[in-house]
C-alpha positions as CSV (number, residue, x, y, z in Angstrom):
1,A,-13.7,-12.7,29.2
2,K,-15.3,-15.8,30.6
3,A,-18.7,-14.7,29.5
4,R,-17.5,-14.2,26.0
5,A,-15.9,-17.6,25.8
6,V,-19.3,-19.2,27.1
7,A,-21.2,-17.1,24.3
8,R,-18.8,-18.4,21.7
9,L,-19.1,-21.8,22.8
10,V,-23.0,-21.5,22.8
11,W,-23.0,-20.0,19.4
12,N,-20.6,-22.7,18.0
13,L,-22.8,-25.3,19.1
14,A,-25.9,-23.7,18.0
15,L,-24.5,-23.5,14.6
16,L,-23.6,-27.3,14.4
17,P,-26.9,-28.8,13.4
18,W,-27.2,-26.2,10.5
19,C,-23.8,-27.1,9.3
20,I,-24.3,-30.8,9.4
21,V,-27.3,-30.4,7.3
22,K,-25.9,-28.0,4.8
23,V,-22.5,-30.1,4.3
24,A,-24.5,-33.4,4.1
25,R,-26.3,-31.9,1.0
26,F,-23.1,-31.5,-0.8
27,H,-21.8,-35.0,-0.3
28,A,-18.4,-33.7,0.6
29,D,-15.5,-36.0,0.6
30,V,-13.4,-34.0,3.0
31,I,-14.2,-31.1,5.4
32,Y,-11.7,-28.5,5.6
33,T,-11.5,-25.8,8.5
34,N,-9.8,-22.7,7.9
35,S,-9.2,-21.4,11.4
36,S,-8.3,-23.0,14.7
37,A,-10.6,-20.7,16.4
38,T,-13.9,-22.8,15.7
39,P,-14.6,-26.5,16.1
40,V,-17.5,-26.6,13.9
41,G,-15.9,-28.2,10.9
42,A,-14.2,-30.9,13.0
43,L,-17.6,-31.5,14.8
44,T,-19.4,-31.6,11.4
45,A,-16.8,-34.0,10.0
46,M,-17.2,-36.3,13.1
47,A,-20.8,-36.3,12.9
48,L,-20.8,-37.0,9.1
49,R,-17.9,-39.6,9.5
50,K,-15.8,-37.6,7.0
51,P,-12.2,-36.9,7.0
52,H,-11.3,-33.5,8.2
53,V,-8.3,-31.1,7.4
54,W,-7.6,-28.3,10.0
55,H,-5.7,-25.2,8.4
56,V,-4.1,-23.5,11.5
57,R,-3.4,-20.0,10.9
58,E,-2.9,-18.5,14.3
59,S,-1.5,-19.2,17.8
60,L,-4.6,-18.0,19.6
61,R,-3.2,-17.6,23.2
62,M,0.0,-15.8,22.2
63,G,-1.3,-13.5,19.4
64,L,-5.0,-12.9,19.6
65,R,-5.4,-13.6,23.5
66,V,-8.5,-15.6,23.1
67,G,-8.9,-19.3,23.8
68,H,-10.5,-22.1,21.6
69,A,-14.4,-22.3,21.9
70,L,-14.2,-25.9,23.4
71,G,-11.1,-25.2,25.4
72,D,-7.5,-26.3,24.7
73,R,-7.9,-30.0,26.0
74,M,-11.0,-30.7,23.8
75,T,-9.7,-28.8,20.7
76,N,-6.5,-30.8,20.8
77,R,-8.4,-34.0,20.9
78,L,-10.3,-32.8,17.8
79,M,-7.2,-31.8,16.0
80,N,-5.7,-35.3,16.9
81,G,-8.8,-36.8,15.2
82,S,-8.2,-34.8,12.1
83,R,-6.8,-36.5,9.0
84,A,-4.1,-33.8,8.7
85,L,-3.3,-30.3,9.9
86,I,-1.8,-27.5,7.9
87,A,0.3,-24.8,9.7
88,V,1.2,-21.5,8.0
89,S,4.4,-21.4,9.6
90,R,6.8,-23.2,11.9
91,F,6.1,-20.8,14.7
92,V,2.3,-21.7,14.5
93,E,3.3,-25.5,14.3
94,E,5.5,-25.1,17.5
95,T,3.3,-23.0,19.5
96,A,-0.4,-23.9,18.6
97,L,0.0,-27.5,17.6
98,Q,2.7,-28.5,20.1
99,N,0.4,-31.1,21.9
100,V,-1.0,-32.4,18.7
101,S,0.0,-35.8,17.3
102,A,-1.9,-35.8,14.1
103,P,0.2,-35.2,11.0
104,V,1.2,-31.6,10.6
105,R,2.4,-30.0,7.3
106,V,3.8,-26.5,7.3
107,I,2.6,-24.7,4.1
108,R,3.1,-20.8,4.2
109,N,0.7,-18.3,2.7
110,G,1.6,-17.6,-1.0
111,L,3.8,-14.7,-1.8
112,F,4.1,-12.8,-5.1
113,T,7.4,-11.6,-6.3
114,R,7.2,-7.9,-7.7
115,E,7.3,-9.1,-11.3
116,E,4.3,-11.5,-10.7
117,L,2.4,-8.7,-8.8
118,N,3.1,-6.0,-11.5
119,G,1.5,-8.4,-14.1
120,L,-1.7,-9.3,-12.1
121,D,-5.1,-7.6,-11.6
122,G,-7.2,-8.1,-8.9
123,R,-8.8,-11.3,-10.5
124,G,-5.4,-12.9,-11.2
125,K,-5.4,-11.9,-14.9
126,H,-3.0,-9.9,-16.8
127,R,-3.4,-6.4,-15.6
128,A,-4.2,-3.5,-18.0
129,A,-1.7,-0.9,-18.0
130,D,-4.0,1.8,-16.4
131,A,-5.4,-0.6,-13.8
132,R,-5.1,0.5,-10.2
133,M,-3.9,-2.0,-7.6
134,I,-6.2,-2.3,-4.5
135,F,-5.0,-4.4,-1.7
136,A,-7.3,-5.3,1.3
137,C,-6.9,-6.6,5.0
138,V,-10.0,-7.8,6.3
139,G,-10.2,-8.5,10.2
140,H,-10.2,-7.0,13.5
141,L,-7.5,-4.1,13.7
142,M,-5.1,-5.0,16.4
143,P,-1.3,-5.0,17.1
144,S,-0.9,-8.9,16.8
145,K,-2.5,-8.7,13.2
146,R,0.2,-6.2,12.1
147,Q,-1.8,-4.1,9.8
148,E,1.1,-1.5,10.1
149,E,3.1,-3.8,7.9
150,A,0.4,-3.6,5.0
151,I,0.7,0.1,5.4
152,E,4.4,0.0,5.0
153,A,4.4,-2.5,2.2
154,L,1.9,0.0,0.3
155,S,4.4,2.6,0.9
156,L,7.2,0.6,-0.8
157,I,5.3,-0.1,-4.2
158,K,3.9,3.6,-4.4
159,G,6.9,4.6,-6.5
160,D,6.0,2.1,-9.1
161,H,2.3,2.2,-8.7
162,P,1.2,5.8,-7.6
163,D,-2.5,4.9,-7.8
164,A,-2.3,1.8,-5.4
165,R,-4.7,1.6,-2.4
166,L,-5.1,-0.3,0.7
167,V,-8.5,-0.9,2.3
168,L,-8.4,-1.8,6.0
169,A,-11.9,-3.4,6.7
170,G,-12.5,-4.0,10.4
171,S,-13.0,-2.3,13.7
172,G,-10.5,-2.1,16.5
173,E,-9.2,-0.2,19.5
174,K,-9.3,3.5,19.1
175,E,-5.8,4.0,20.1
176,Y,-4.5,1.5,17.5
177,I,-6.4,3.0,14.7
178,A,-5.0,6.3,15.7
179,R,-1.4,4.7,15.5
180,L,-2.2,3.4,12.0
181,K,-3.6,6.7,10.9
182,S,-0.5,8.4,12.2
183,L,1.6,6.1,10.2
184,C,-0.3,6.8,7.2
185,A,0.4,10.4,7.6
186,R,4.0,9.9,8.2
187,L,4.4,7.8,5.0
188,Y,2.2,10.4,3.1
189,L,-0.5,7.6,2.5
190,E,-3.4,9.4,3.9
191,G,-5.5,9.3,0.6
192,A,-4.3,5.9,-0.5
193,V,-5.4,3.9,3.0
194,E,-9.0,3.5,3.5
195,F,-10.4,2.5,6.9
196,T,-14.0,1.2,6.5
197,G,-14.7,0.1,10.1
198,Y,-16.7,-3.1,10.6
199,V,-18.1,-4.5,7.4
């Protein structure tokens, strides 16, 4: 685990000069980081003297069992240097940001009502009557990411949308993937859920 942490740190620091050059070309007014797992956005903002907003979606130690690339103490210092932080839930705010004094705002991920969902296609436009719904979960397949809930959600809408499909894109432990496939079989969704593996 320690070797992986060091490799992640080296990779993050190696990306930094490239990110600084790329972002400087855009003349960005604000730099936004969409995960607490990497400090590259915060370090780029610091180098370019731009305001930084950090969108924290995970409590790394509790759910993913990985640490911050720069360690908790340095990451907290970077977060405190951010203009603002967004947490996706009170739980994330209380667990991942408990040692952060910068302003935190809780903004939950958007959810559709059944009526809104029935009226949209994959591009957010009005859905044609014969269009299929295709949902995707992209990321490592692991219990803390709760892909089984996506499978269960698919089973709930199958009555209204028999052609609906779910794509699970990502690799994971064989035992967990077997558990997901077993759930698909129990819910009669074997043909409706696609496991792509790592993409």
